[in-house]
C-alpha positions in Angstrom: 0.0 0.0 0.0 2.7 2.5 1.0 4.5 2.0 -2.4 1.3 2.9 -4.3 0.8 6.0 -2.2 4.5 7.0 -2.6 4.2 6.6 -6.4 1.0 8.6 -6.5 2.6 11.4 -4.6 5.8 11.4 -6.5 4.0 11.7 -9.8 2.3 15.0 -8.8 3.6 18.5 -8.7 3.7 20.5 -5.5 0.8 22.6 -6.8 -1.4 19.6 -7.5 -0.7 18.2 -4.1 -1.6 21.6 -2.5 -4.9 21.7 -4.4 -5.7 18.2 -3.2 -4.8 19.0 0.3 -6.9 22.2 0.4 -9.9 20.3 -1.1 -9.5 17.5 1.5 -9.3 20.0 4.4 -12.4 21.8 3.2 -14.4 18.5 3.0 -13.0 17.2 6.2 -14.2 20.1 8.2 -17.9 19.8 7.0 -20.4 18.4 9.5 -22.6 15.5 8.3 -25.5 17.9 7.4 -23.2 20.1 5.3 -21.7 17.2 3.5 -25.2 15.7 2.8 -26.3 19.1 1.3 -23.2 19.1 -0.9 -23.9 15.5 -1.9 -27.5 16.3 -2.8 -26.5 19.3 -4.9 -24.1 17.0 -6.7 -26.8 14.4 -7.3 -28.9 17.2 -8.9 -26.1 17.8 -11.4 -23.8 20.4 -9.9 -20.1 19.5 -10.4 -18.6 18.3 -7.2 -15.1 19.7 -7.6 -16.5 23.1 -8.4 -18.5 23.1 -5.2 -15.5 22.0 -3.2 -13.3 24.6 -4.8 -15.9 27.2 -3.8 -15.7 25.9 -0.2 -11.9 26.3 -0.3 -12.1 29.8 -1.7 -14.5 30.8 1.1 -12.2 29.2 3.7 -9.1 31.0 2.4 -11.1 34.3 2.3 -11.6 34.1 6.1 -9.3 36.2 8.2 -6.2 34.3 9.3 -6.7 31.6 6.6 -4.8 33.2 3.7 -2.0 30.9 2.6 -0.8 33.2 -0.1 -1.2 30.4 -2.6 -4.1 31.9 -4.6 -7.5 30.4 -5.4 -7.8 26.7 -6.1 -8.9 27.2 -9.7 -6.0 29.7 -10.2 -3.5 27.2 -8.8 -4.8 24.5 -11.1 -4.7 26.9 -14.1 -1.2 27.9 -13.3 0.0 24.3 -13.6 -2.1 23.7 -16.7 -4.6 21.2 -15.2 -8.4 21.3 -15.2 -9.7 22.7 -11.8 -12.8 20.6 -12.1 -10.9 17.4 -12.3 -12.8 16.4 -15.5 -10.9 14.3 -18.0 
């Protein structure tokens, strides 16, 4: 298992890892009701990654939460990837 994780991490840029971390932290901090609402919006057709990126943006906009890294979509754009995660 550890070898697969190491390979997955080594194959990513620092920017991609930062975006993933910020998305994870935003989701991790939701309570069950908030996550259910997010999930229901996704089932109704709203793109999940866009909703999570919006959460990250609002989190970073809070006083004391600015990492100086820019918005998640901007970070992803800077490294040439799709911020929605669509392939």
